[in-house]
N, CA, C and O atoms as a GROMACS GRO file, in nm:
protein
  364
    1MET      N    1   8.820   9.119  13.993
    1MET     CA    2   8.827   9.014  13.884
    1MET      C    3   8.708   8.941  13.844
    1MET      O    4   8.649   8.882  13.934
    2SER      N    5   8.664   8.936  13.732
    2SER     CA    6   8.545   8.861  13.696
    2SER      C    7   8.578   8.715  13.681
    2SER      O    8   8.688   8.673  13.644
    3VAL      N    9   8.470   8.638  13.712
    3VAL     CA   10   8.488   8.497  13.704
    3VAL      C   11   8.447   8.451  13.563
    3VAL      O   12   8.344   8.496  13.512
    4PRO      N   13   8.527   8.359  13.499
    4PRO     CA   14   8.490   8.316  13.366
    4PRO      C   15   8.366   8.240  13.357
    4PRO      O   16   8.324   8.177  13.454
    5GLU      N   17   8.303   8.244  13.237
    5GLU     CA   18   8.182   8.167  13.216
    5GLU      C   19   8.218   8.018  13.221
    5GLU      O   20   8.337   7.987  13.226
    6ASP      N   21   8.123   7.924  13.221
    6ASP     CA   22   8.155   7.781  13.221
    6ASP      C   23   8.243   7.736  13.107
    6ASP      O   24   8.206   7.748  12.990
    7GLY      N   25   8.360   7.685  13.140
    7GLY     CA   26   8.446   7.636  13.027
    7GLY      C   27   8.530   7.753  12.970
    7GLY      O   28   8.618   7.723  12.889
    8GLU      N   29   8.512   7.874  13.001
    8GLU     CA   30   8.586   7.989  12.953
    8GLU      C   31   8.715   7.990  13.035
    8GLU      O   32   8.716   7.962  13.155
    9GLU      N   33   8.822   8.023  12.967
    9GLU     CA   34   8.948   8.036  13.031
    9GLU      C   35   8.987   8.177  13.059
    9GLU      O   36   8.981   8.259  12.968
   10SER      N   37   9.027   8.209  13.175
   10SER     CA   38   9.077   8.338  13.216
   10SER      C   39   9.198   8.317  13.292
   10SER      O   40   9.191   8.241  13.389
   11PHE      N   41   9.311   8.375  13.262
   11PHE     CA   42   9.437   8.364  13.324
   11PHE      C   43   9.471   8.209  13.356
   11PHE      O   44   9.523   8.173  13.462
   12GLY      N   45   9.435   8.125  13.253
   12GLY     CA   46   9.463   7.986  13.269
   12GLY      C   47   9.367   7.908  13.357
   12GLY      O   48   9.392   7.792  13.390
   13LEU      N   49   9.259   7.973  13.394
   13LEU     CA   50   9.164   7.911  13.495
   13LEU      C   51   9.041   7.885  13.421
   13LEU      O   52   8.988   7.974  13.354
   14VAL      N   53   8.991   7.758  13.432
   14VAL     CA   54   8.861   7.717  13.376
   14VAL      C   55   8.773   7.674  13.486
   14VAL      O   56   8.809   7.582  13.560
   15LEU      N   57   8.658   7.734  13.500
   15LEU     CA   58   8.565   7.701  13.611
   15LEU      C   59   8.445   7.627  13.551
   15LEU      O   60   8.402   7.653  13.439
   16THR      N   61   8.394   7.538  13.629
   16THR     CA   62   8.273   7.464  13.591
   16THR      C   63   8.154   7.544  13.646
   16THR      O   64   8.176   7.636  13.724
   17ILE      N   65   8.038   7.515  13.612
   17ILE     CA   66   7.920   7.579  13.667
   17ILE      C   67   7.909   7.575  13.819
   17ILE      O   68   7.877   7.675  13.884
   18THR      N   69   7.938   7.450  13.879
   18THR     CA   70   7.932   7.441  14.022
   18THR      C   71   8.051   7.528  14.087
   18THR      O   72   8.031   7.589  14.192
   19GLU      N   73   8.161   7.531  14.029
   19GLU     CA   74   8.274   7.613  14.080
   19GLU      C   75   8.227   7.761  14.086
   19GLU      O   76   8.249   7.832  14.184
   20ARG      N   77   8.158   7.805  13.970
   20ARG     CA   78   8.109   7.940  13.969
   20ARG      C   79   8.003   7.959  14.077
   20ARG      O   80   8.000   8.066  14.136
   21MET      N   81   7.916   7.862  14.106
   21MET     CA   82   7.817   7.875  14.204
   21MET      C   83   7.878   7.896  14.342
   21MET      O   84   7.834   7.981  14.420
   22ARG      N   85   7.985   7.811  14.369
   22ARG     CA   86   8.053   7.824  14.499
   22ARG      C   87   8.123   7.959  14.506
   22ARG      O   88   8.133   8.015  14.615
   23HIS      N   89   8.167   8.010  14.403
   23HIS     CA   90   8.232   8.136  14.407
   23HIS      C   91   8.143   8.252  14.438
   23HIS      O   92   8.183   8.338  14.518
   24TYR      N   93   8.025   8.262  14.381
   24TYR     CA   94   7.924   8.357  14.396
   24TYR      C   95   7.834   8.345  14.517
   24TYR      O   96   7.805   8.444  14.585
   25ILE      N   97   7.792   8.228  14.543
   25ILE     CA   98   7.692   8.201  14.646
   25ILE      C   99   7.766   8.165  14.776
   25ILE      O  100   7.794   8.049  14.807
   26LYS      N  101   7.796   8.274  14.848
   26LYS     CA  102   7.864   8.253  14.973
   26LYS      C  103   7.832   8.370  15.070
   26LYS      O  104   7.798   8.479  15.025
   27PRO      N  105   7.843   8.347  15.201
   27PRO     CA  106   7.808   8.451  15.294
   27PRO      C  107   7.881   8.587  15.263
   27PRO      O  108   7.997   8.589  15.224
   28LYS      N  109   7.808   8.696  15.281
   28LYS     CA  110   7.875   8.829  15.262
   28LYS      C  111   7.924   8.890  15.396
   28LYS      O  112   8.007   8.981  15.400
   29GLY      N  113   7.872   8.837  15.496
   29GLY     CA  114   7.900   8.889  15.631
   29GLY      C  115   7.953   8.776  15.723
   29GLY      O  116   8.020   8.682  15.681
   30THR      N  117   7.920   8.792  15.846
   30THR     CA  118   7.963   8.695  15.950
   30THR      C  119   7.870   8.587  15.969
   30THR      O  120   7.907   8.481  16.018
   31ALA      N  121   7.742   8.609  15.931
   31ALA     CA  122   7.640   8.504  15.946
   31ALA      C  123   7.653   8.401  15.825
   31ALA      O  124   7.682   8.435  15.710
   32PRO      N  125   7.627   8.266  15.866
   32PRO     CA  126   7.647   8.168  15.766
   32PRO      C  127   7.519   8.151  15.671
   32PRO      O  128   7.467   8.042  15.649
   33ILE      N  129   7.478   8.266  15.620
   33ILE     CA  130   7.356   8.261  15.524
   33ILE      C  131   7.395   8.321  15.389
   33ILE      O  132   7.492   8.397  15.378
   34VAL      N  133   7.317   8.286  15.286
   34VAL     CA  134   7.332   8.337  15.159
   34VAL      C  135   7.196   8.381  15.105
   34VAL      O  136   7.092   8.331  15.149
   35GLN      N  137   7.197   8.470  15.013
   35GLN     CA  138   7.071   8.512  14.952
   35GLN      C  139   7.061   8.454  14.811
   35GLN      O  140   7.158   8.466  14.737
   36LEU      N  141   6.953   8.393  14.769
   36LEU     CA  142   6.934   8.338  14.641
   36LEU      C  143   6.848   8.435  14.551
   36LEU      O  144   6.770   8.514  14.606
   37HIS      N  145   6.861   8.430  14.424
   37HIS     CA  146   6.793   8.515  14.333
   37HIS      C  147   6.738   8.434  14.223
   37HIS      O  148   6.798   8.334  14.184
   38LEU      N  149   6.616   8.478  14.166
   38LEU     CA  150   6.560   8.409  14.056
   38LEU      C  151   6.573   8.507  13.933
   38LEU      O  152   6.532   8.623  13.939
   39ALA      N  153   6.628   8.458  13.832
   39ALA     CA  154   6.640   8.536  13.708
   39ALA      C  155   6.505   8.541  13.636
   39ALA      O  156   6.420   8.455  13.659
   40ASP      N  157   6.485   8.640  13.551
   40ASP     CA  158   6.362   8.661  13.476
   40ASP      C  159   6.239   8.666  13.568
   40ASP      O  160   6.130   8.621  13.533
   41HIS      N  161   6.261   8.724  13.687
   41HIS     CA  162   6.144   8.744  13.787
   41HIS      C  163   6.077   8.610  13.817
   41HIS      O  164   5.957   8.608  13.844
   42GLY      N  165   6.147   8.498  13.813
   42GLY     CA  166   6.098   8.376  13.858
   42GLY      C  167   5.989   8.314  13.772
   42GLY      O  168   5.900   8.248  13.825
   43MET      N  169   5.994   8.333  13.646
   43MET     CA  170   5.897   8.282  13.543
   43MET      C  171   5.946   8.142  13.501
   43MET      O  172   6.062   8.125  13.462
   44PHE      N  173   5.858   8.044  13.508
   44PHE     CA  174   5.890   7.911  13.461
   44PHE      C  175   5.769   7.854  13.380
   44PHE      O  176   5.656   7.899  13.400
   45ASN      N  177   5.791   7.763  13.295
   45ASN     CA  178   5.682   7.701  13.225
   45ASN      C  179   5.591   7.625  13.315
   45ASN      O  180   5.640   7.544  13.394
   46HIS      N  181   5.462   7.644  13.308
   46HIS     CA  182   5.369   7.586  13.402
   46HIS      C  183   5.376   7.430  13.406
   46HIS      O  184   5.365   7.368  13.512
   47ASP      N  185   5.396   7.368  13.281
   47ASP     CA  186   5.398   7.222  13.283
   47ASP      C  187   5.518   7.177  13.359
   47ASP      O  188   5.511   7.074  13.425
   48PHE      N  189   5.635   7.250  13.356
   48PHE     CA  190   5.751   7.217  13.432
   48PHE      C  191   5.726   7.211  13.581
   48PHE      O  192   5.757   7.114  13.650
   49ILE      N  193   5.666   7.323  13.626
   49ILE     CA  194   5.627   7.341  13.770
   49ILE      C  195   5.531   7.232  13.807
   49ILE      O  196   5.551   7.170  13.911
   50THR      N  197   5.433   7.204  13.732
   50THR     CA  198   5.330   7.088  13.760
   50THR      C  199   5.409   6.964  13.777
   50THR      O  200   5.384   6.892  13.874
   51ALA      N  201   5.502   6.932  13.692
   51ALA     CA  202   5.586   6.812  13.702
   51ALA      C  203   5.667   6.810  13.828
   51ALA      O  204   5.680   6.704  13.890
   52CYS      N  205   5.717   6.914  13.867
   52CYS     CA  206   5.793   6.931  13.993
   52CYS      C  207   5.698   6.897  14.112
   52CYS      O  208   5.736   6.820  14.201
   53ILE      N  209   5.579   6.952  14.113
   53ILE     CA  210   5.481   6.930  14.214
   53ILE      C  211   5.439   6.775  14.222
   53ILE      O  212   5.424   6.714  14.328
   54ASP      N  213   5.423   6.723  14.095
   54ASP     CA  214   5.398   6.580  14.080
   54ASP      C  215   5.505   6.497  14.160
   54ASP      O  216   5.473   6.403  14.233
   55GLU      N  217   5.630   6.538  14.142
   55GLU     CA  218   5.741   6.468  14.208
   55GLU      C  219   5.728   6.481  14.364
   55GLU      O  220   5.758   6.388  14.439
   56LEU      N  221   5.682   6.596  14.407
   56LEU     CA  222   5.668   6.614  14.551
   56LEU      C  223   5.562   6.512  14.606
   56LEU      O  224   5.579   6.459  14.716
   57ASP      N  225   5.451   6.488  14.526
   57ASP     CA  226   5.355   6.399  14.574
   57ASP      C  227   5.407   6.254  14.597
   57ASP      O  228   5.346   6.173  14.666
   58LYS      N  229   5.522   6.229  14.535
   58LYS     CA  230   5.592   6.093  14.552
   58LYS      C  231   5.682   6.092  14.676
   58LYS      O  232   5.729   5.986  14.717
   59MET      N  233   5.707   6.209  14.735
   59MET     CA  234   5.805   6.212  14.841
   59MET      C  235   5.764   6.122  14.975
   59MET      O  236   5.848   6.057  15.036
   60PRO      N  237   5.634   6.128  15.009
   60PRO     CA  238   5.606   6.042  15.131
   60PRO      C  239   5.632   5.898  15.101
   60PRO      O  240   5.675   5.826  15.191
   61ILE      N  241   5.609   5.851  14.984
   61ILE     CA  242   5.638   5.705  14.945
   61ILE      C  243   5.792   5.683  14.958
   61ILE      O  244   5.836   5.584  15.017
   62ARG      N  245   5.868   5.772  14.906
   62ARG     CA  246   6.006   5.758  14.903
   62ARG      C  247   6.067   5.757  15.050
   62ARG      O  248   6.158   5.682  15.087
   63ALA      N  249   6.003   5.852  15.126
   63ALA     CA  250   6.045   5.859  15.265
   63ALA      C  251   6.010   5.726  15.345
   63ALA      O  252   6.084   5.681  15.433
   64ALA      N  253   5.899   5.673  15.309
   64ALA     CA  254   5.853   5.542  15.376
   64ALA      C  255   5.948   5.437  15.340
   64ALA      O  256   5.964   5.340  15.415
   65LEU      N  257   6.016   5.449  15.220
   65LEU     CA  258   6.108   5.346  15.176
   65LEU      C  259   6.246   5.378  15.226
   65LEU      O  260   6.342   5.312  15.187
   66GLY      N  261   6.262   5.478  15.312
   66GLY     CA  262   6.395   5.511  15.367
   66GLY      C  263   6.478   5.601  15.276
   66GLY      O  264   6.600   5.604  15.291
   67GLN      N  265   6.416   5.676  15.180
   67GLN     CA  266   6.486   5.768  15.088
   67GLN      C  267   6.443   5.906  15.123
   67GLN      O  268   6.348   5.954  15.060
   68PRO      N  269   6.500   5.976  15.215
   68PRO     CA  270   6.465   6.113  15.246
   68PRO      C  271   6.498   6.204  15.137
   68PRO      O  272   6.579   6.168  15.052
   69PRO      N  273   6.437   6.326  15.132
   69PRO     CA  274   6.460   6.418  15.026
   69PRO      C  275   6.607   6.468  15.032
   69PRO      O  276   6.668   6.489  15.137
   70THR      N  277   6.655   6.484  14.911
   70THR     CA  278   6.799   6.540  14.898
   70THR      C  279   6.795   6.697  14.937
   70THR      O  280   6.691   6.763  14.941
   71LYS      N  281   6.914   6.744  14.961
   71LYS     CA  282   6.918   6.889  14.990
   71LYS      C  283   6.858   6.968  14.875
   71LYS      O  284   6.785   7.065  14.897
   72LEU      N  285   6.888   6.927  14.749
   72LEU     CA  286   6.837   7.004  14.633
   72LEU      C  287   6.674   6.988  14.632
   72LEU      O  288   6.604   7.083  14.597
   73GLU      N  289   6.626   6.881  14.667
   73GLU     CA  290   6.480   6.863  14.674
   73GLU      C  291   6.424   6.952  14.781
   73GLU      O  292   6.318   7.009  14.760
   74GLN      N  293   6.488   6.967  14.893
   74GLN     CA  294   6.446   7.040  15.001
   74GLN      C  295   6.435   7.192  14.965
   74GLN      O  296   6.345   7.264  15.007
   75LEU      N  297   6.536   7.232  14.883
   75LEU     CA  298   6.543   7.377  14.837
   75LEU      C  299   6.436   7.395  14.741
   75LEU      O  300   6.372   7.500  14.745
   76ALA      N  301   6.406   7.305  14.654
   76ALA     CA  302   6.298   7.310  14.556
   76ALA      C  303   6.161   7.329  14.634
   76ALA      O  304   6.080   7.417  14.605
   77TYR      N  305   6.144   7.235  14.735
   77TYR     CA  306   6.024   7.242  14.811
   77TYR      C  307   6.000   7.375  14.875
   77TYR      O  308   5.887   7.423  14.872
   78GLN      N  309   6.110   7.444  14.937
   78GLN     CA  310   6.101   7.560  14.987
   78GLN      C  311   6.061   7.667  14.896
   78GLN      O  312   5.975   7.749  14.927
   79LEU      N  313   6.126   7.667  14.776
   79LEU     CA  314   6.080   7.764  14.673
   79LEU      C  315   5.943   7.749  14.623
   79LEU      O  316   5.876   7.848  14.595
   80LEU      N  317   5.898   7.629  14.610
   80LEU     CA  318   5.753   7.609  14.568
   80LEU      C  319   5.660   7.658  14.676
   80LEU      O  320   5.563   7.729  14.649
   81CYS      N  321   5.688   7.620  14.800
   81CYS     CA  322   5.600   7.663  14.905
   81CYS      C  323   5.600   7.817  14.912
   81CYS      O  324   5.492   7.874  14.922
   82ASP      N  325   5.708   7.885  14.909
   82ASP     CA  326   5.711   8.031  14.912
   82ASP      C  327   5.647   8.086  14.795
   82ASP      O  328   5.587   8.192  14.807
   83SER      N  329   5.653   8.021  14.675
   83SER     CA  330   5.593   8.074  14.554
   83SER      C  331   5.428   8.060  14.566
   83SER      O  332   5.353   8.139  14.508
   84ALA      N  333   5.385   7.960  14.640
   84ALA     CA  334   5.247   7.936  14.666
   84ALA      C  335   5.193   8.006  14.796
   84ALA      O  336   5.081   7.979  14.840
   85TYR      N  337   5.275   8.094  14.854
   85TYR     CA  338   5.243   8.164  14.973
   85TYR      C  339   5.205   8.072  15.090
   85TYR      O  340   5.119   8.107  15.170
   86ILE      N  341   5.268   7.956  15.102
   86ILE     CA  342   5.241   7.860  15.200
   86ILE      C  343   5.338   7.887  15.319
   86ILE      O  344   5.459   7.867  15.308
   87GLU      N  345   5.283   7.931  15.429
   87GLU     CA  346   5.377   7.959  15.543
   87GLU      C  347   5.424   7.844  15.619
   87GLU      O  348   5.360   7.739  15.615
   88ARG      N  349   5.531   7.855  15.687
   88ARG     CA  350   5.593   7.738  15.760
   88ARG      C  351   5.502   7.666  15.847
   88ARG      O  352   5.510   7.543  15.855
   89LYS      N  353   5.414   7.734  15.915
   89LYS     CA  354   5.318   7.669  16.004
   89LYS      C  355   5.218   7.586  15.936
   89LYS      O  356   5.152   7.504  16.000
   90ASP      N  357   5.202   7.602  15.807
   90ASP     CA  358   5.101   7.530  15.731
   90ASP      C  359   5.166   7.401  15.656
   90ASP      O  360   5.100   7.320  15.590
   91ARG      N  361   5.290   7.395  15.673
   91ARG     CA  362   5.365   7.282  15.590
   91ARG      C  363   5.364   7.153  15.682
   91ARG      O  364   5.415   7.048  15.642
   0.00000   0.00000   0.00000
């Protein structure tokens, strides 16, 4: 059964974007891991990525104020590090 698009109705079921994410992004085997994919071969506007990196520059200040990075920010940091070929030992 295919999952409906955001707001699309199928058999009386309407799923939001986050519901669709939960449906598709889940472990396929017994290990509690999932694989993420980047559409369009991971191409993003450079200004957008630069703005994301600028936000990372503010993370130490936020951490000092008691605001640790969110899970979404941690995922973005991982993606940016991997995209810049920065290995774990260098972080």
